[in-house]
Backbone as ProteinMPNN parsed JSONL, in Angstrom:
{"seq_chain_A": "MPKKFNENLIKALKASREASTLCRQAMIDANDESCRALYSAIMKDCEKHIQMLEGEIELHKDQHKWES", "coords_chain_A": {"N_chain_A": [[-1.043, 16.051, -16.722], [-0.926, 15.195, -13.133], [-0.761, 16.795, -10.327], [1.732, 17.295, -7.767], [0.841, 16.292, -5.395], [-0.685, 14.478, -5.7], [0.763, 12.511, -7.333], [2.598, 11.673, -5.016], [0.408, 10.05, -3.796], [-0.144, 8.591, -5.882], [2.681, 7.361, -6.009], [3.029, 6.268, -2.978], [1.074, 4.08, -2.9], [1.574, 3.005, -5.061], [4.197, 1.279, -3.393], [3.255, 0.204, -1.827], [1.426, -2.287, -2.298], [3.107, -3.261, -4.006], [4.753, -3.889, -2.037], [3.242, -5.278, 0.075], [2.527, -7.85, -1.437], [5.44, -9.102, -1.952], [5.596, -9.618, 0.68], [3.905, -12.057, 1.153], [5.192, -13.629, -0.468], [7.299, -14.032, 0.552], [6.335, -14.678, 3.216], [5.767, -17.667, 2.331], [8.237, -18.656, 1.645], [9.545, -18.293, 3.599], [11.82, -19.591, 7.061], [10.713, -20.47, 9.291], [8.687, -20.281, 12.283], [8.462, -17.477, 13.638], [9.738, -15.637, 11.379], [6.697, -15.737, 9.543], [5.323, -14.537, 11.338], [6.361, -12.356, 11.58], [6.287, -11.022, 8.582], [3.611, -11.306, 8.354], [2.671, -9.137, 10.147], [3.433, -7.196, 8.862], [2.426, -7.294, 6.917], [-0.346, -6.666, 6.625], [-0.25, -4.164, 8.346], [0.208, -3.0, 5.334], [-2.009, -3.403, 4.098], [-3.253, -1.681, 5.775], [-2.724, 0.369, 5.125], [-2.811, 0.844, 2.281], [-5.8, 0.97, 2.142], [-5.71, 3.239, 3.338], [-4.613, 4.924, 1.69], [-6.325, 4.468, -1.063], [-8.656, 5.316, -0.174], [-7.831, 8.137, 0.612], [-7.431, 8.993, -1.769], [-10.223, 8.475, -3.649], [-11.576, 11.005, -2.062], [-9.295, 13.099, -3.075], [-11.134, 12.904, -5.471], [-13.82, 13.536, -5.096], [-13.538, 16.063, -4.5], [-12.098, 17.022, -6.372], [-9.857, 17.676, -6.54], [-8.073, 16.094, -8.142], [-6.588, 14.903, -11.354], [-7.054, 12.711, -13.665]], "CA_chain_A": [[0.042, 15.449, -15.383], [-1.754, 14.935, -11.844], [-0.829, 17.501, -9.196], [2.595, 16.153, -7.069], [0.029, 15.697, -4.165], [-1.432, 13.223, -6.462], [1.428, 11.936, -7.734], [3.407, 10.986, -4.2], [-0.38, 9.278, -3.181], [-0.133, 6.66, -6.5], [3.828, 6.6, -6.02], [3.071, 5.702, -1.937], [-0.262, 3.372, -3.356], [2.152, 1.287, -5.882], [5.02, 0.7, -3.083], [2.535, -0.636, -0.287], [1.066, -2.928, -3.346], [4.398, -3.768, -3.876], [5.472, -4.504, 0.014], [2.258, -6.34, 0.494], [3.276, -8.921, -2.541], [6.514, -9.265, -1.281], [5.8, -10.38, 2.427], [3.142, -12.155, 0.837], [6.017, -14.569, -1.305], [8.255, -14.062, 1.358], [5.916, -15.967, 3.705], [5.66, -18.835, 1.822], [9.678, -18.832, 1.518], [9.774, -17.992, 5.604], [11.554, -21.615, 7.428], [10.493, -20.813, 10.742], [7.362, -19.283, 12.3], [8.522, -15.803, 13.655], [9.322, -14.249, 10.171], [6.099, -15.724, 9.043], [4.75, -13.594, 12.333], [6.741, -10.766, 11.304], [5.628, -10.785, 7.466], [2.001, -11.344, 8.676], [2.31, -8.13, 10.734], [3.605, -5.942, 7.863], [1.056, -7.326, 5.416], [-2.134, -6.001, 8.084], [0.244, -3.034, 7.845], [0.562, -2.969, 4.627], [-2.995, -3.706, 3.682], [-3.879, -0.59, 6.165], [-2.109, 1.502, 4.572], [-3.213, 0.908, 1.376], [-6.873, 1.35, 1.845], [-6.166, 4.386, 3.865], [-4.621, 5.582, 0.465], [-6.99, 4.942, -1.694], [-9.756, 6.613, 0.544], [-7.549, 9.6, 0.039], [-7.333, 9.189, -3.578], [-11.62, 8.982, -3.499], [-11.189, 12.347, -1.048], [-9.827, 14.219, -3.775], [-11.829, 12.765, -6.841], [-15.036, 14.057, -4.857], [-13.384, 17.492, -3.965], [-11.94, 17.658, -7.646], [-8.254, 18.003, -6.527], [-7.357, 14.568, -8.995], [-6.388, 15.174, -12.714], [-6.35, 12.009, -14.231]], "C_chain_A": [[-0.945, 15.62, -13.748], [-1.049, 15.881, -10.811], [0.608, 16.331, -7.731], [2.279, 15.923, -5.756], [-0.146, 14.137, -4.695], [-0.613, 12.447, -6.718], [2.408, 11.081, -6.853], [1.845, 9.548, -3.949], [-0.089, 7.819, -3.821], [1.286, 6.111, -6.064], [3.658, 5.432, -4.377], [2.015, 4.019, -1.888], [0.616, 1.969, -3.835], [3.377, 0.927, -4.415], [4.245, -0.288, -1.503], [1.782, -1.701, -1.001], [2.359, -3.382, -2.981], [4.906, -5.042, -2.628], [4.991, -5.906, 0.174], [2.752, -7.435, -0.038], [4.308, -9.681, -1.973], [6.338, -10.31, -0.174], [4.667, -11.742, 1.465], [3.873, -14.16, 0.461], [7.008, -15.01, 0.251], [7.296, -14.705, 2.501], [5.784, -17.358, 3.862], [6.97, -19.466, 1.876], [10.173, -18.631, 2.863], [10.359, -20.137, 6.0], [11.011, -21.561, 8.711], [9.259, -19.674, 11.012], [7.827, -17.198, 12.865], [9.08, -14.631, 12.763], [7.832, -14.857, 10.123], [5.255, -14.856, 9.54], [4.721, -11.877, 11.813], [6.705, -10.194, 9.47], [4.528, -10.924, 6.864], [2.137, -9.865, 8.979], [2.522, -7.067, 9.639], [2.905, -6.209, 6.059], [-0.137, -6.652, 6.029], [-1.239, -5.026, 8.069], [0.126, -2.168, 6.847], [-0.988, -2.611, 3.779], [-3.998, -2.257, 4.351], [-3.876, 0.372, 5.478], [-2.682, 1.786, 3.384], [-4.774, 0.504, 0.909], [-7.075, 2.945, 2.619], [-5.783, 5.225, 2.633], [-5.614, 5.945, -0.493], [-8.355, 5.41, -1.093], [-8.993, 8.332, 0.225], [-7.442, 10.189, -0.804], [-9.265, 9.571, -3.695], [-11.869, 10.234, -2.9], [-10.677, 13.221, -2.201], [-10.478, 13.543, -4.749], [-13.237, 13.675, -6.086], [-14.633, 15.171, -4.18], [-12.719, 18.204, -5.39], [-10.237, 18.337, -7.953], [-7.678, 17.004, -7.796], [-7.645, 14.699, -10.327], [-5.9, 13.233, -12.721], [-6.324, 11.832, -16.121]], "O_chain_A": [[-1.718, 16.578, -13.736], [-0.48, 14.999, -10.169], [0.452, 15.264, -7.138], [3.096, 15.461, -4.96], [0.171, 13.048, -4.215], [-0.975, 11.312, -6.405], [3.002, 10.108, -7.319], [2.122, 8.349, -3.931], [0.093, 6.707, -3.323], [1.439, 4.923, -5.782], [3.976, 4.243, -4.387], [2.187, 3.098, -1.089], [0.602, 0.785, -3.498], [3.403, -0.303, -4.463], [4.653, -1.048, -0.624], [1.241, -2.347, -0.104], [2.677, -3.809, -1.871], [5.199, -6.227, -2.473], [5.537, -7.0, 0.312], [3.441, -8.142, 0.696], [4.109, -10.815, -1.536], [6.772, -11.461, -0.115], [5.531, -12.564, 1.16], [3.464, -15.268, 0.805], [7.234, -16.113, 0.748], [7.882, -15.763, 2.731], [5.708, -18.066, 4.867], [7.026, -20.673, 2.113], [11.357, -18.874, 3.099], [9.894, -21.221, 5.651], [10.82, -22.633, 9.286], [8.945, -18.675, 10.365], [7.456, -16.114, 12.414], [9.066, -13.415, 12.957], [7.351, -14.29, 11.104], [4.453, -14.287, 8.801], [3.956, -10.919, 11.696], [7.079, -9.057, 9.179], [4.219, -10.826, 5.676], [1.713, -9.16, 8.063], [1.755, -6.106, 9.579], [2.889, -5.744, 4.919], [-0.787, -5.979, 5.229], [-1.637, -4.644, 6.968], [-0.018, -0.955, 7.001], [-1.071, -1.691, 2.965], [-5.021, -1.816, 3.828], [-4.799, 1.141, 5.213], [-3.119, 2.929, 3.248], [-5.082, -0.035, -0.153], [-8.084, 3.65, 2.584], [-6.487, 6.209, 2.409], [-5.896, 7.094, -0.834], [-9.114, 5.956, -1.894], [-9.526, 9.34, -0.239], [-7.356, 11.408, -0.956], [-9.634, 10.74, -3.806], [-12.799, 10.698, -3.559], [-11.436, 14.145, -2.493], [-9.653, 14.084, -5.486], [-13.615, 14.61, -6.793], [-15.3, 15.428, -3.178], [-12.718, 19.413, -5.62], [-9.68, 18.988, -8.837], [-6.669, 17.431, -8.357], [-8.828, 14.642, -10.661], [-4.977, 12.648, -12.155], [-5.535, 11.054, -16.658]]}, "name": "protein", "num_of_chains": 1, "seq": "MPKKFNENLIKALKASREASTLCRQAMIDANDESCRALYSAIMKDCEKHIQMLEGEIELHKDQHKWES"}
């Protein structure tokens, strides 16, 4: 069983990926440019968070703090 802080990283990564996917679909469904701009900005933030979380997971693996 992963340590609680690793579980939290996995949960945050999953939530960020889900939010990014939702925003991609919302951009398709949006009916005006202001909504598309909003979803685009959120997607960029989510992608940044995904990269940060993936980096932190790799760091934990390198430090042997990750249990698979």
